C-alpha positions in Angstrom: 58.9 98.8 84.8 60.5 97.0 81.8 60.4 93.6 83.5 56.8 94.1 84.5 55.9 94.8 80.9 57.6 91.5 79.8 59.9 93.3 77.5 62.9 91.0 78.2 60.7 88.0 77.6 60.0 89.2 74.1 60.0 86.7 71.3 62.0 89.2 69.2 64.8 89.4 71.8 64.9 85.6 72.3 64.9 85.0 68.5 67.7 87.6 68.0 69.9 86.1 70.6 69.4 82.5 69.3 69.9 83.7 65.7 73.2 85.4 66.6 74.5 82.2 68.3 73.4 80.0 65.5 75.0 82.3 62.9 78.2 82.4 64.9 78.4 78.6 64.9 77.8 78.3 61.2 80.1 81.2 60.3 82.9 79.8 62.3 82.5 76.3 60.8 82.6 77.8 57.3 85.8 79.9 57.8 88.0 77.2 56.1 86.0 77.6 52.9 85.9 81.4 53.0 82.1 81.6 53.3 79.6 82.8 55.8 76.2 81.1 56.3 74.4 83.7 54.2 76.8 83.0 51.3 76.5 79.3 51.8 72.7 79.5 51.6 72.8 81.6 48.5 75.2 79.2 46.7 73.0 76.2 47.9 69.8 77.8 46.6 71.4 78.7 43.3 72.8 75.2 42.9 69.5 73.4 43.6 67.6 75.8 41.4 70.0 75.0 38.6 69.5 71.3 39.1 65.7 72.0 39.0 66.1 73.5 35.6 66.1 77.1 36.8 69.7 78.2 36.2 69.1 81.9 36.7 67.4 83.5 39.7 66.1 87.0 40.1 67.3 89.2 42.9 63.7 89.2 44.1 63.6 85.4 44.2 66.8 85.3 46.2 65.6 87.9 48.6 62.3 86.0 49.1 64.0 82.7 49.7 66.7 83.9 52.0 64.9 86.6 53.9 68.1 88.6 53.8 67.9 92.4 54.3 68.0 94.6 51.2 71.4 95.9 52.5 72.8 92.4 53.1 71.9 90.6 49.9 73.7 92.9 47.5 76.8 92.8 49.7 76.8 89.0 49.8 76.2 88.7 46.1 79.0 91.2 45.3 81.4 89.1 47.4 80.4 85.9 45.7 80.7 87.5 42.3 84.1 88.9 43.0 85.4 85.4 43.7 83.9 84.0 40.5 81.4 81.8 42.4 78.3 83.5 40.8 77.5 85.6 37.8 75.0 88.4 37.6 73.6 89.7 34.3 70.7 91.7 33.0 67.5 89.8 32.7 66.7 89.1 29.1 63.0 89.9 29.7 63.6 93.1 31.6 67.0 94.8 31.2 66.3 96.8 34.5 66.5 93.6 36.5 69.4 91.3 37.2 69.5 87.5 37.4 72.1 85.5 39.2 73.6 82.1 38.4 76.1 79.8 40.2 79.3 79.2 38.2 81.2 75.9 38.0 83.7 77.4 40.6 80.7 78.2 42.8 79.5 74.6 42.6 83.0 73.4 43.6 83.1 75.8 46.5 79.7 74.6 47.6 80.8 71.0 47.5 83.8 71.8 49.6 81.7 73.7 52.1 79.0 71.1 52.7 81.1 69.0 55.2 81.8 72.1 57.2 78.1 73.0 57.2 77.3 69.5 58.3 79.7 69.8 61.2 77.9 72.9 62.4 74.5 71.2 62.0 75.7 68.2 64.0 77.2 70.5 66.7 73.8 72.3 67.0 71.8 69.1 67.1 74.1 67.6 69.7 73.9 70.7 71.8 70.1 71.1 71.6 69.3 67.4 71.4 67.8 66.0 68.2 64.2 66.3 69.3 64.7 70.0 70.3 66.5 70.7 67.1 63.7 69.2 65.0 61.1 71.0 67.1 63.0 74.3 66.7 63.3 73.9 63.0 59.6 73.1 62.7 58.6 76.1 64.8 60.8 78.4 62.8 59.4 77.2 59.5 55.8 77.6 60.9 56.6 81.1 62.2 58.2 82.2 59.0 55.3 81.0 57.0 52.6 82.5 59.2 54.3 85.8 59.9 55.2 86.5 56.2 53.3 89.4 54.8 
C-alpha cells in the first residue's frame, strides 16, 4: 500500500537522503579544521556580514539565514564560542536578546577552512556533473524561497 501511495517517492525523503550525503561529504572534508558544515556556514555568514559593515548578528538573523533548527543553532554557537571563534553578548538595544560576532581567531579558522570546503564543493560537482550541480543549487534556492513561510 505504501508504494501505491507514492510515499517512497516523496520529495521529503529524497531531499533528506541527499542532504545527509551532502552533509557527510562537507563534514568529512572539514575534519582537519575541526568544523562541521553548519559551523563553517555560521562563520562564513558572520565574516561576510562583518565585511558588509554589520559586525554583530542577532540569533534570529542567524536562524533565518542558516535555516538551522532551534535545537541545533545554540549548540553550534556554543561550540564556536568555546573555541574563541565567535563572541555572543547582550544586544545593546534589547538586553533580552543576544548578538553574535566573529572574532579574529574565527576569521583565521574560516580562512584555513575554505580550501577544505572547496575540495568538498569540487568533489560534489565532479560527482554530479557541473550542469547537474548548478541545476540542483538553483532548484534548492527556488524551493527554499517559495516554501518559506
